[in-house]
C-alpha positions as CSV (number, residue, x, y, z in Angstrom):
1,M,76.3,87.2,125.9
2,R,75.2,84.3,124.3
3,F,77.0,82.1,122.3
4,H,75.4,81.2,119.0
5,L,76.6,78.1,117.0
6,G,74.9,78.5,114.1
7,A,76.5,82.0,113.4
8,I,79.9,80.4,113.6
9,M,78.8,77.7,110.9
10,V,77.3,80.2,108.7
11,W,80.4,82.2,108.9
12,T,82.5,79.7,108.3
13,S,80.5,78.2,105.5
14,L,80.8,81.9,104.1
15,L,84.7,81.7,104.4
16,T,85.3,78.1,103.0
17,A,83.3,79.0,100.2
18,A,85.0,82.5,99.5
19,G,88.4,80.8,100.1
20,S,87.6,77.6,97.9
21,A,88.0,79.8,94.7
22,A,90.9,82.3,94.3
23,D,90.8,85.6,95.8
24,P,89.1,88.2,93.2
25,Q,92.2,89.5,90.7
26,P,93.0,93.6,91.0
27,T,91.6,95.3,87.8
28,P,94.4,97.6,85.9
29,V,94.1,101.2,86.5
30,D,93.9,102.4,82.8
31,G,92.0,104.0,80.4
32,K,90.5,100.6,79.2
33,T,89.0,99.3,82.1
34,G,88.0,102.9,83.2
35,L,89.2,102.2,86.8
36,I,90.5,105.4,88.6
37,S,93.6,105.4,91.0
38,R,92.6,105.7,94.3
39,K,95.3,108.4,94.8
40,I,93.0,110.9,92.8
41,F,90.1,110.5,95.3
42,F,92.1,110.0,98.6
43,G,95.1,112.2,98.0
44,N,95.9,115.2,99.0
45,P,94.2,118.4,96.8
46,D,96.4,120.8,94.6
47,K,94.7,123.2,96.7
48,A,92.1,123.8,99.5
49,S,90.6,126.5,101.7
50,V,91.4,129.5,99.6
51,E,91.1,132.8,101.2
52,I,91.8,136.4,100.4
53,S,93.8,138.8,102.5
54,P,91.3,141.3,104.4
55,D,93.1,144.3,102.0
56,G,92.5,142.1,98.9
57,K,96.2,142.3,97.8
58,Q,97.3,138.3,98.9
59,I,95.7,135.1,98.3
60,S,96.1,132.2,100.1
61,F,95.5,128.1,100.2
62,L,96.5,125.0,101.7
63,A,98.5,123.0,99.3
64,P,101.3,119.8,99.5
65,V,104.9,120.4,100.3
66,D,106.2,117.0,100.0
67,G,102.8,115.4,101.0
68,V,102.0,117.3,103.7
69,L,99.5,120.5,103.4
70,N,101.0,123.6,104.2
71,V,99.7,127.2,103.8
72,F,100.8,129.1,100.6
73,V,100.7,132.5,100.2
74,G,101.3,134.9,97.0
75,P,99.9,137.7,95.2
76,I,96.1,137.9,94.5
77,G,97.2,138.5,90.6
78,D,99.3,135.9,90.4
79,P,98.6,132.9,92.6
80,K,101.2,130.8,90.5
81,A,103.7,133.0,92.2
82,A,102.6,132.0,96.0
83,K,105.2,130.2,98.1
84,P,104.5,128.0,101.5
85,V,104.7,130.1,104.8
86,T,104.4,127.1,107.0
87,K,107.0,124.1,107.4
88,D,104.7,121.5,108.7
89,T,106.4,117.9,107.7
90,K,104.2,115.3,109.8
91,R,100.7,116.3,109.5
92,D,98.3,118.1,107.1
93,I,97.4,121.7,108.1
94,R,93.8,121.7,108.1
95,Q,92.8,124.9,109.6
96,Y,94.2,128.4,109.0
97,F,92.8,132.1,108.9
98,W,94.0,135.5,107.9
99,A,94.8,137.8,110.8
100,F,93.3,141.7,110.2
101,S,96.9,142.5,110.2
102,N,97.1,141.5,106.6
103,H,100.6,140.3,107.5
104,H,99.8,137.0,109.6
105,I,98.4,133.6,109.0
106,L,97.3,131.8,112.2
107,Y,96.5,128.3,111.7
108,L,95.6,125.4,114.1
109,Q,97.6,121.7,114.9
110,D,97.5,119.0,116.9
111,D,99.8,115.8,117.8
112,G,99.2,112.5,116.1
113,G,95.6,113.5,116.0
114,N,94.8,113.6,119.7
115,E,93.2,117.2,119.1
116,N,94.7,119.0,121.9
117,F,95.4,122.0,119.2
118,H,97.6,124.5,119.6
119,L,97.3,128.0,117.6
120,F,100.4,129.1,115.7
121,R,101.4,132.3,113.7
122,V,103.3,132.9,110.9
123,D,104.6,136.6,110.4
124,L,104.6,136.8,106.7
125,A,107.4,139.7,106.6
126,D,110.0,136.8,107.6
127,N,108.0,133.5,107.7
128,D,108.5,133.4,111.4
129,V,106.1,130.7,113.1
130,K,105.4,131.2,116.8
131,D,103.2,128.5,119.0
132,L,101.0,131.1,120.8
133,T,99.8,128.4,122.8
134,P,102.8,126.0,123.7
135,E,101.4,124.2,127.0
136,K,101.0,120.8,126.6
137,G,97.7,118.7,127.0
138,V,96.1,121.7,126.4
139,R,93.5,122.6,123.5
140,A,93.1,126.0,121.9
141,L,90.0,126.9,121.1
142,P,89.5,130.3,118.5
143,S,86.7,131.9,120.1
144,G,86.8,135.8,118.5
145,V,88.2,137.5,115.5
146,S,87.4,141.1,115.1
147,H,88.9,144.0,112.6
148,K,88.5,146.4,115.5
149,F,92.0,144.4,117.0
150,P,94.0,143.4,114.1
151,L,96.9,142.2,116.2
152,D,94.9,140.4,118.9
153,I,92.5,137.1,119.3
154,L,90.2,135.5,121.7
155,V,91.3,131.8,122.6
156,G,89.5,129.4,124.7
157,L,92.2,127.2,126.5
158,N,91.6,124.5,129.1
159,D,94.7,125.0,131.0
160,R,93.5,125.7,134.3
161,D,90.7,123.3,134.5
162,P,91.0,120.5,131.3
163,R,86.9,120.4,131.6
164,Y,86.6,124.5,131.1
165,H,88.1,126.7,128.5
166,D,88.8,130.3,130.0
167,I,88.8,133.0,127.4
168,Y,92.3,134.9,126.8
169,K,92.9,138.0,124.6
170,I,96.5,137.0,122.8
171,N,98.7,139.4,121.0
172,I,99.6,137.4,117.8
173,A,103.1,139.3,117.6
174,S,104.2,138.8,121.0
175,G,102.2,136.0,122.0
176,A,101.1,138.0,125.4
177,R,98.1,136.8,126.8
178,E,95.3,138.5,129.3
179,L,92.8,136.7,131.0
180,V,89.4,138.3,129.7
181,Q,87.0,135.4,131.1
182,K,87.2,132.3,133.5
183,N,84.6,129.7,132.9
184,P,83.2,128.5,136.0
185,D,81.3,125.4,134.1
186,F,80.1,127.1,130.6
187,A,80.1,125.5,127.8
188,S,80.9,128.1,125.4
189,F,80.9,132.0,125.3
190,L,79.7,134.5,122.8
191,A,81.5,137.8,122.5
192,D,81.2,140.9,120.3
193,D,83.5,142.8,118.0
194,D,84.7,144.8,121.0
195,Y,86.0,141.3,122.4
196,K,83.6,142.0,125.2
197,I,81.4,138.9,126.4
198,R,77.7,139.0,125.9
199,F,76.8,135.7,126.6
200,A,77.6,132.2,128.0
201,F,75.9,128.9,127.5
202,K,74.9,126.1,130.0
203,Y,73.5,122.9,129.7
204,N,70.9,121.9,132.5
205,I,70.1,119.0,134.2
206,D,66.7,118.8,132.5
207,G,68.4,118.7,129.1
208,S,67.5,122.8,128.3
209,Q,70.0,125.1,127.8
210,S,70.7,128.6,129.2
211,A,71.9,131.7,127.6
212,L,73.2,134.1,130.5
213,Q,74.2,137.5,130.5
214,P,76.6,139.3,132.8
215,D,74.7,140.7,135.7
216,G,77.2,143.5,135.9
217,K,78.2,142.3,139.5
218,G,80.5,139.6,138.5
219,G,77.6,137.0,138.2
220,W,75.5,136.0,135.4
221,K,71.6,136.0,134.8
222,E,69.6,134.5,132.5
223,F,68.5,136.0,129.2
224,L,66.9,132.7,127.3
225,S,66.1,129.4,128.1
226,I,66.3,127.1,125.6
227,P,64.2,123.8,125.8
228,M,66.1,120.4,125.2
229,A,64.0,120.0,122.4
230,D,65.3,123.1,120.7
231,S,68.7,122.8,122.1
232,L,70.5,121.9,118.6
233,T,68.3,124.2,116.7
234,T,68.4,127.0,118.5
235,R,71.1,129.2,119.2
236,P,72.4,133.0,118.9
237,V,74.9,133.4,116.3
238,G,76.2,137.0,116.6
239,F,75.3,140.8,116.6
240,N,74.4,144.1,114.2
241,K,77.5,147.0,114.3
242,S,76.2,148.7,117.0
243,G,75.9,145.7,119.2
244,D,72.2,146.4,120.2
245,E,70.4,143.5,118.0
246,L,71.3,139.9,118.3
247,Y,71.0,137.6,115.5
248,L,69.4,134.2,116.4
249,I,68.8,131.1,114.9
250,D,65.3,130.1,116.5
251,S,62.9,126.7,116.2
252,R,61.1,127.8,119.4
253,N,57.4,127.5,118.9
254,R,57.8,125.9,115.4
255,D,59.8,123.2,113.9
256,T,62.4,124.5,111.8
257,G,65.5,127.2,112.9
258,A,64.4,130.2,111.5
259,F,66.8,133.5,111.6
260,F,65.4,136.2,113.5
261,S,67.0,139.6,115.0
262,W,66.5,140.2,118.2
263,N,66.3,144.1,119.6
264,L,68.1,143.8,123.1
265,K,66.8,147.3,124.3
266,T,62.8,146.4,123.3
267,G,62.9,143.0,123.1
268,Q,61.4,143.1,119.9
269,Q,62.1,139.7,117.6
270,T,61.9,140.3,113.7
271,L,61.7,137.1,111.5
272,I,64.5,137.5,108.5
273,A,64.1,134.3,106.9
274,Q,62.7,130.7,107.2
275,D,62.0,127.3,105.6
276,A,59.7,124.9,106.1
277,K,61.5,121.9,105.5
278,C,64.8,122.7,106.8
279,D,66.7,125.0,109.3
280,V,69.0,128.1,108.7
281,G,72.1,126.4,106.9
282,Q,74.7,129.1,106.1
283,I,74.7,133.5,106.9
284,M,76.0,135.9,105.1
285,E,76.5,139.2,106.4
286,H,79.0,142.3,105.6
287,P,82.4,142.2,107.0
288,T,82.0,145.3,108.9
289,E,78.5,146.6,108.5
290,K,77.3,143.4,109.9
291,T,74.2,143.7,107.8
292,I,72.6,140.7,106.6
293,Q,72.8,139.9,102.9
294,A,71.8,136.0,102.2
295,V,70.5,133.3,104.5
296,G,71.5,130.0,102.8
297,F,69.1,126.6,103.3
298,I,70.2,123.3,102.6
299,Y,67.2,120.7,102.2
300,D,68.5,118.6,99.5
301,R,70.5,121.3,97.8
302,K,71.3,124.5,98.5
303,R,68.7,127.7,98.2
304,W,69.6,131.1,98.8
305,E,67.2,133.8,100.0
306,F,68.6,137.1,99.7
307,K,68.0,140.2,101.6
308,D,70.5,142.5,99.8
309,P,69.6,143.3,96.1
310,E,73.4,144.3,95.1
311,V,74.4,140.6,96.6
312,K,71.6,139.0,94.6
313,A,72.3,140.6,91.9
314,D,76.0,139.4,92.1
315,F,74.8,135.8,92.6
316,E,72.5,135.8,89.2
317,I,75.7,136.4,87.4
318,L,78.2,134.3,89.4
319,S,75.5,131.4,88.4
320,K,76.2,132.0,84.8
321,V,79.7,131.0,85.1
322,V,79.5,127.5,86.3
323,D,76.6,125.1,86.6
324,G,77.2,124.2,90.7
325,D,76.2,125.5,94.2
326,V,77.8,129.0,94.6
327,N,79.5,129.8,97.9
328,V,81.2,133.1,98.6
329,S,83.9,131.5,100.7
330,S,86.2,134.5,101.4
331,R,86.2,138.4,101.0
332,T,87.9,141.3,101.8
333,L,86.9,143.6,104.6
334,D,85.5,146.2,102.6
335,D,83.5,143.3,100.5
336,S,84.3,144.5,97.1
337,Q,86.6,141.1,96.0
338,W,85.0,137.6,96.7
339,I,86.7,134.2,96.3
340,V,83.7,132.2,94.8
341,S,84.0,128.2,95.0
342,Y,81.7,126.4,93.0
343,L,80.5,122.9,94.1
344,L,79.8,120.4,91.4
345,D,78.6,116.6,92.1
346,N,80.8,115.1,89.3
347,G,83.7,117.3,89.0
348,P,86.5,119.1,91.4
349,V,85.6,122.7,93.2
350,R,86.4,125.5,90.9
351,F,87.7,128.6,92.6
352,Y,87.1,132.3,91.2
353,H,88.2,135.6,92.1
354,F,84.9,137.9,91.5
355,D,85.6,141.7,91.6
356,R,82.2,143.1,92.6
357,K,83.1,146.6,90.9
358,T,84.0,145.1,87.5
359,K,81.7,142.2,88.0
360,K,84.6,140.5,86.5
361,S,85.0,136.5,87.3
362,T,88.5,135.1,87.0
363,F,89.5,131.6,87.2
364,L,91.9,130.5,89.8
365,F,92.3,126.4,89.7
366,T,90.2,123.8,90.6
367,N,90.9,121.6,93.8
368,R,92.2,118.4,92.0
369,K,93.4,119.1,88.9
370,E,93.6,115.0,88.2
371,M,89.9,114.8,88.1
372,E,89.6,117.4,85.5
373,G,88.3,115.4,82.1
374,L,87.4,112.5,84.3
375,T,83.8,110.8,83.8
376,L,82.4,111.1,87.3
377,Q,79.2,110.1,88.3
378,K,76.4,112.3,88.8
379,M,74.7,112.5,92.8
380,H,70.8,112.3,92.8
381,P,69.0,113.5,95.9
382,R,66.3,111.2,97.0
383,V,63.6,111.3,99.4
384,I,62.6,108.2,101.0
385,K,59.8,107.1,103.4
386,S,60.3,105.6,106.7
387,R,58.0,103.1,108.1
388,D,56.8,105.6,110.1
389,G,56.5,108.2,107.4
390,L,59.4,110.6,108.0
391,D,61.1,112.0,105.0
392,L,64.7,110.7,104.9
393,V,66.6,113.1,102.6
394,S,69.2,110.9,100.7
395,Y,71.6,110.7,97.8
396,L,72.3,107.9,95.6
397,T,75.3,107.5,93.2
398,L,75.2,104.7,90.4
399,P,78.3,103.1,88.9
400,P,79.0,103.8,85.3
401,G,76.7,101.7,82.9
402,S,73.8,101.1,85.4
403,D,72.7,105.0,85.5
404,D,69.9,105.8,82.5
405,G,71.0,109.6,83.0
406,N,68.3,110.4,85.6
407,G,69.5,108.3,88.5
408,K,67.2,105.4,87.7
409,A,69.2,102.0,87.4
410,I,69.0,100.5,84.6
411,H,69.9,96.9,86.1
412,P,70.9,95.9,89.6
413,V,74.4,96.3,91.3
414,P,75.8,95.5,94.6
415,L,75.4,98.7,96.9
416,V,77.2,100.5,99.7
417,L,75.1,102.3,102.4
418,L,77.4,104.9,103.7
419,V,76.3,106.2,106.9
420,H,77.7,109.6,108.4
421,G,78.9,110.3,111.3
422,G,78.1,112.7,114.5
423,P,75.2,111.5,114.5
424,W,73.9,115.2,114.7
425,A,75.3,116.1,111.3
426,R,73.9,115.5,107.9
427,D,75.1,114.3,104.6
428,G,74.7,116.7,101.5
429,W,74.8,117.1,97.9
430,G,78.3,117.6,96.1
431,L,81.6,115.9,95.0
432,N,82.1,112.9,97.7
433,G,85.5,111.1,97.5
434,Y,83.9,107.9,98.9
435,H,80.9,108.1,96.5
436,Q,82.9,108.5,93.4
437,F,85.6,106.2,94.7
438,L,82.8,103.0,95.4
439,S,81.0,103.9,92.1
440,N,84.1,103.5,90.1
441,R,84.8,100.2,91.7
442,G,81.2,99.0,90.6
443,Y,78.7,99.7,93.3
444,A,76.0,102.0,93.9
445,V,76.6,104.1,96.8
446,L,73.4,105.6,99.4
447,S,73.8,108.1,102.0
448,V,70.8,108.7,104.1
449,N,69.8,111.4,106.5
450,F,68.4,109.1,109.4
451,R,66.1,110.8,112.1
452,G,68.8,112.5,114.4
453,S,70.3,114.0,111.3
454,T,70.7,117.7,111.7
455,G,69.6,120.6,109.2
456,F,65.9,119.2,108.7
457,G,63.9,120.7,111.8
458,K,63.7,119.8,115.5
459,K,61.1,117.1,115.1
460,F,63.2,115.1,112.7
461,L,66.6,115.8,115.1
462,N,64.5,114.8,118.3
463,A,62.9,111.7,116.5
464,G,66.5,110.4,117.1
465,N,66.6,110.7,121.1
466,K,67.6,107.5,122.7
467,E,67.3,105.8,119.2
468,W,70.7,104.2,118.7
469,A,70.4,101.0,117.3
470,G,66.4,101.5,117.5
471,K,64.7,104.0,114.7
472,M,67.8,105.2,113.8
473,H,68.9,102.1,112.4
474,D,65.2,101.2,111.3
475,D,65.8,104.3,108.8
476,L,68.8,102.7,107.6
477,I,67.2,99.4,106.8
478,D,64.2,101.4,105.0
479,A,66.4,103.0,103.1
480,V,68.1,99.3,101.7
481,D,64.7,98.1,101.4
482,W,63.7,101.1,99.1
483,A,66.9,100.1,97.0
484,I,65.8,96.8,96.6
485,A,62.5,97.4,95.8
486,E,63.7,100.0,92.8
487,K,66.1,97.5,91.5
488,I,69.2,99.4,92.2
489,T,70.4,96.2,94.2
490,T,69.4,93.0,95.2
491,P,69.2,91.3,98.5
492,G,72.7,89.5,99.4
493,K,74.3,92.2,97.8
494,V,74.5,95.4,100.2
495,A,77.5,96.4,102.3
496,I,77.4,98.6,105.2
497,M,80.0,101.4,106.0
498,G,80.9,104.5,107.8
499,G,82.9,106.2,110.4
500,S,82.3,107.5,114.1
501,Y,78.7,107.1,114.4
502,G,78.8,105.4,110.9
503,G,80.9,102.9,112.1
504,Y,78.9,102.2,115.1
505,A,75.9,102.1,112.9
506,T,78.1,99.4,110.8
507,L,78.5,97.2,113.6
508,V,74.6,97.6,114.5
509,G,73.8,96.4,111.1
510,L,76.2,93.4,111.6
511,T,74.8,92.5,115.2
512,F,71.2,93.9,115.1
513,T,70.3,92.7,111.4
514,P,73.3,90.4,110.6
515,D,71.4,88.5,107.5
516,K,70.5,92.4,106.0
517,F,74.4,93.1,104.9
518,A,77.2,91.0,103.0
519,C,79.8,92.4,104.9
520,G,80.9,96.0,106.7
521,V,83.3,98.5,107.1
522,D,83.7,100.4,110.5
523,I,85.9,103.3,110.6
524,V,86.4,104.5,114.7
525,G,83.1,103.4,115.9
526,P,82.3,102.7,119.3
527,S,81.0,99.1,120.3
528,N,80.0,99.9,123.9
529,I,78.3,103.2,124.4
530,V,78.7,103.0,128.5
531,T,82.3,102.8,127.4
532,L,82.3,105.6,125.0
533,L,80.5,108.1,127.0
534,N,82.8,107.1,130.2
535,T,85.7,108.0,128.3
536,I,84.4,111.2,126.5
537,P,87.6,114.2,126.5
538,P,87.4,116.2,129.8
539,Y,86.5,119.4,127.8
540,W,83.2,117.8,127.0
541,A,82.1,117.5,130.3
542,P,80.0,120.8,130.2
543,G,77.7,119.4,127.5
544,V,77.3,115.8,129.0
545,Q,73.7,116.3,129.7
546,L,73.6,116.3,125.6
547,F,74.3,112.7,125.8
548,K,72.4,111.5,128.5
549,D,68.9,113.1,127.1
550,R,69.7,111.9,123.2
551,V,71.8,108.7,123.6
552,G,71.1,107.7,127.3
553,D,72.0,107.9,130.8
554,H,75.3,106.0,131.4
555,T,75.4,107.2,134.9
556,S,72.1,105.5,136.2
557,E,71.6,101.8,136.5
558,D,68.7,101.9,134.2
559,G,70.4,103.9,131.8
560,K,73.6,101.5,131.7
561,N,71.3,98.4,131.0
562,F,69.4,100.4,128.6
563,L,73.0,101.4,126.6
564,H,74.2,97.9,127.0
565,D,71.2,96.4,125.1
566,R,71.9,99.4,122.4
567,S,75.6,98.3,122.2
568,P,77.2,95.9,119.2
569,L,79.6,94.1,122.0
570,S,76.7,92.7,123.8
571,K,75.5,90.9,120.3
572,V,78.9,90.2,119.0
573,S,77.9,86.2,119.1
574,S,75.4,87.2,116.3
575,I,78.0,88.2,113.4
576,K,78.1,85.9,111.0
577,K,79.2,88.7,108.1
578,P,82.6,90.1,107.1
579,L,83.8,92.9,109.2
580,L,86.6,95.3,108.7
581,I,87.6,97.5,111.5
582,G,89.7,101.0,111.2
583,Q,91.2,102.5,114.0
584,G,93.7,105.3,115.1
585,A,95.4,104.4,118.1
586,N,95.1,108.7,119.2
587,D,91.6,109.0,119.0
588,P,90.8,111.2,121.9
589,R,86.4,110.8,121.2
590,V,86.0,106.9,120.5
591,K,89.0,105.4,122.4
592,Q,91.3,102.6,120.9
593,A,89.7,100.1,123.3
594,E,86.2,100.6,121.6
595,S,87.9,98.5,118.7
596,D,90.2,96.6,120.5
597,Q,87.2,94.9,122.8
598,I,84.8,93.9,120.1
599,V,87.9,92.4,118.1
600,H,89.2,90.6,121.7
601,A,85.3,89.3,121.8
602,M,85.1,88.1,118.5
603,K,88.4,86.3,118.8
604,E,87.1,84.6,121.9
605,K,84.3,83.4,120.1
606,K,86.4,82.3,116.8
607,I,84.6,85.1,114.9
608,P,87.2,86.3,112.0
609,V,87.5,90.2,111.9
610,S,90.0,92.0,110.2
611,Y,91.5,95.2,111.7
612,V,93.6,97.8,110.9
613,L,95.5,100.2,113.3
614,F,97.3,103.2,113.0
615,P,99.6,104.4,115.7
616,D,99.8,108.1,114.5
617,E,96.5,108.8,113.9
618,G,93.1,110.2,115.8
619,H,89.4,110.1,115.0
620,G,89.8,109.3,111.3
621,F,93.0,109.3,109.1
622,A,94.3,112.6,108.5
623,R,97.6,111.7,107.1
624,P,97.1,111.0,103.0
625,N,99.4,108.0,103.3
626,N,97.5,106.4,105.8
627,N,93.8,107.3,104.1
628,L,95.4,105.8,101.2
629,A,96.3,102.6,102.7
630,F,93.1,101.9,104.5
631,N,91.3,102.3,101.5
632,A,93.3,100.2,99.4
633,V,92.7,97.5,102.3
634,T,88.9,98.6,102.1
635,E,88.5,97.7,98.2
636,A,90.0,94.9,98.5
637,F,88.0,93.4,101.1
638,L,85.0,94.8,99.6
639,A,85.5,93.2,96.0
640,K,86.1,89.8,97.8
641,Y,82.7,90.1,99.9
642,L,80.6,92.3,97.6
643,G,82.1,91.2,94.2
644,G,83.1,94.6,92.7
645,R,86.3,95.6,91.2
646,Y,89.8,96.8,93.2
647,E,93.2,98.5,92.4
648,A,96.1,96.0,93.8
649,I,97.7,97.0,96.5
650,G,100.6,97.8,95.2
651,D,102.5,100.9,97.0
652,A,99.7,101.9,99.1
653,F,101.5,101.1,102.5
654,E,104.5,103.3,101.4
655,N,105.1,105.9,104.2
656,S,102.1,104.6,106.1
657,T,102.1,103.5,109.9
658,I,99.6,101.0,109.1
659,K,99.3,97.9,111.4
660,V,97.2,95.0,111.1
661,P,97.0,92.7,113.9
662,E,94.2,90.7,113.0
663,G,92.6,89.0,110.0
664,V,95.5,89.7,107.5
665,S,95.0,86.7,105.5
666,D,91.1,87.5,104.8
667,V,92.0,90.6,102.4
668,P,93.0,89.9,99.1
669,G,96.9,91.3,98.8
670,L,97.4,92.4,102.1
671,K,99.8,89.8,103.5
672,E,102.0,89.9,100.6
673,K,102.3,93.7,100.6
674,L,102.2,94.5,104.6
675,P,105.7,95.5,106.1
676,V,107.3,92.6,107.9
677,G,106.1,93.2,111.9
678,K,103.2,95.5,110.8
C-alpha cells in the first residue's frame, strides 16, 4: 500500500477547519423544531409479525416486554387481552410461527448474534418453553411444516458436520427426533406436504446448480440443470395438492423469472404469470388446496396478477380500506380469515382482520402507535440511467420543506446515499426507518438498486458479476451525479452509508472515489474480500461456488490478486474524509477482524477514524438499546461533517453495551456521554 501525504494533509485541514469552530449543537426534540426522537424510528415496534392461528380462534404478535420483543397470544376477537407466552430477556425474538396443532408456538433464537439459531416451542396450555435443538454450536434451519403433521416439523441441523444440514423430523411436544435425510454435500432440500424429500440442490464447479431427485436406490439423479446465469433467478418453490406438479420460478431461455407449473408425469410446463421488467416476488396459494391465487411482482411498487376471481374481488374490497400496498400476511387453514397488512411510505403499517365470508375488515392496530399523526415524508420511486444504459430503480425521500409534493426538490440539500446489503437483495418502497430518520434531520436520502440487485431479471443481476468496486460502484456514482444534476444536492454535500455490502460500498466510496463523498458510515462492512471469503460460516460451504463466480475466486492466485485490488483495505492511504465504523463482535458473516484491520491500517497511517463496537451483537445491531446508541452516534457524526440537525445523545447509551475503541473526540457529545471504560 502506498502512503499519500496529500491525503493526510487534506484530512488534517478538514479536521482543523471543523474543529476551529464549535461542534454543531443538538436540536431539541419538540413540535417547534419538528425534530422527531430517534426512539420512534429505531425503538422496538408496538406490534409486529401479526399471525392468526390455523383454526382462526387466536391472534399472535411480537411486542416488547421490558424492552425485549416476545410473542403474545390472545383471542382473535380481543387482541388487547393478549398475554406474553415467551420469556426472553436479552434479545428480541424476530422469527416465530404457529404449529398446525393450534396449541404451540415455535420460534428461533440465537446467542449474542452468532446466528446459531435454536428452535424453541411454547405449549400454550401452560406456556412451557422447550429448546428442541439444544446442542451448542449447531444452527437449526426449519425446512418444512405441514398441516398433515400438526405435531411434527422438519428441521435442518448441522450437528454431524458443521458444513451440512441433515434433515430431521422433530416432534414439537416431546422433542423426539428422527433422521429423514442425511446430507452428503447439498446446499438445500425441498420436501412436500407428506414430508418426503423430493429434491436436493447442489452448486457445481462450473457455477451451475443441479436439482436432484432420489433415484430409488439410495442415490440421486439429476432432474434439472440450472446454468450459472440463472442460478439466482430459477428455483422450484413447491407442489400442487397431489404432488405431481412442481411450481417453479424460471428464468431459463428468458430474462425475468416467471412462474410456471411443471407436470412431473408428462413433462409439460405451463406459464402461470410473468412480468417483462421484474421477477416473481410473491406467490399466494391456498393453504391446503395449493391452488395458485395470485402472483406478486415488484418493479418500483407491488403489482398483483390474480388467478382466483374470489381473491381478486377480495383485494378490490381491501384496496378501498387503506391507500397502501396490500399484503395478506397470515391466514387460517381453511382460508376464510386473513390478517391483512397495509404498507405505507409515510406512516406505520396498519393491520386488519378480514373475514372473507362477511367481507368485513376490522382494524387491529398499527405497528408503531407513536408514528400515528406524525408528518412523515413521502418516498418517491425514480428510475435512474446508468452510464451504460441500465435502468436503476431507486427511491428518493426529501426532507421537510424541500419537496414540492411530487418528489421535485425545491432547493438543494445535503444527501445521504443509503446502500443496501446483500448485494443479492434489493431496496423497495414503503416505510423506511432510515429514510424517515435522515430526512427529518435535513438530508435527502437516495437508495439505489445497483446492478447485481435481485428482482430485476438475470441480465441486470449478472451485470454485477465480479463488479464489486467496479461497475456496481459506478452505478452508485451515477446516481449521485443524477441527484446533483437534478439539483437535489450539491457536490461536496453527499455522504455514503450502508450495512454489510452497503458497508463495503461505503469503504469503497471513501477509498476508490475519495473526493466524491463528504463522509461515510460503514455498518458491519468487509474491508478485505479475501479474508471475508476465507472466514465465511462453515454452513455456507455448499454455496461457496456462488461467491467464486459472482465476486471472485479467493482460492487462486489470480483471483486473490483481483480481489485484493477490489478491497478497500488495499487503498487505505486514499482516505481523506471522515469515516464512522460500526461492528458487532459476534458477527459470523463479516468478522470483527474486517473492521479491526482497516481501523488498524488507518491508525498506522495516522488517518482518524471513529469505531463503535458492540460485544453482544452479530451482523447488525439487533438489540434496540444498541441500535439506538449507534444511531445517536451516527446522527451526531453526520451533523458535524454533513451539516444536518441532530438529537443530543442524552440517555441513548443506557442499557447499551457500546464501546468506542477509536475516535471518541471526533463525534459531538460522545466523549461526555460515553460510560467510563467504554
